[in-house]
C-alpha positions as CSV (number, residue, x, y, z in Angstrom):
1,X,48.2,59.7,20.3
2,X,49.8,57.3,22.9
3,X,47.7,54.3,21.4
4,X,49.2,55.2,17.9
5,X,52.8,55.1,19.2
6,X,52.1,51.7,21.1
7,X,50.5,50.2,18.2
8,X,53.8,51.1,16.3
9,X,55.8,49.5,18.9
10,X,54.3,46.4,18.6
11,X,54.2,46.2,14.8
12,X,58.0,47.0,15.5
13,X,58.6,43.9,17.2
14,X,56.8,41.9,14.3
15,X,59.0,42.8,11.7
16,X,61.7,40.5,10.5
17,X,64.9,42.2,10.1
18,X,67.6,40.8,8.0
19,X,71.3,40.1,9.7
20,X,74.3,41.9,9.2
21,X,75.9,39.0,6.3
22,X,72.5,39.4,4.8
23,X,72.4,43.0,5.0
24,X,75.9,42.9,3.2
25,X,75.0,40.6,0.6
26,X,72.0,42.4,-0.7
27,X,74.0,45.9,-0.5
28,X,76.5,44.3,-3.0
29,X,73.8,43.2,-5.3
30,X,72.4,46.5,-5.5
31,X,75.9,48.2,-6.0
32,X,76.8,45.6,-8.7
33,X,73.6,45.6,-10.3
34,X,73.7,49.5,-10.3
35,X,77.6,49.8,-11.8
36,X,76.7,46.8,-14.8
37,X,73.8,49.0,-15.9
38,X,75.7,52.1,-15.7
39,X,78.1,50.7,-17.8
40,X,75.2,49.4,-20.4
41,X,73.8,52.9,-20.2
42,X,77.3,54.3,-21.2
43,X,78.6,51.9,-23.8
44,X,74.7,52.9,-25.2
45,X,75.3,56.2,-25.1
46,X,78.3,56.2,-26.7
47,X,76.8,53.7,-29.5
48,X,74.3,56.4,-30.4
49,X,76.5,59.3,-30.3
50,X,79.0,57.6,-32.9
51,X,76.4,56.8,-34.8
52,X,74.7,59.7,-35.0
53,X,78.3,61.6,-35.5
54,X,79.1,59.1,-38.2
55,X,75.6,59.5,-40.4
56,X,75.2,63.6,-39.7
């Protein structure tokens, strides 16, 4: 069991951790992309709702 945790510690030292600036940038990209996708899906939903209520 000790050998396992020693290996985990060694691997964690090899990980390239992003900087705080890079983290903020990547987080902003995810938030903006999520909002744009939500707006797109909302617009698509509105169009289909309008079309089904108009033609039915």
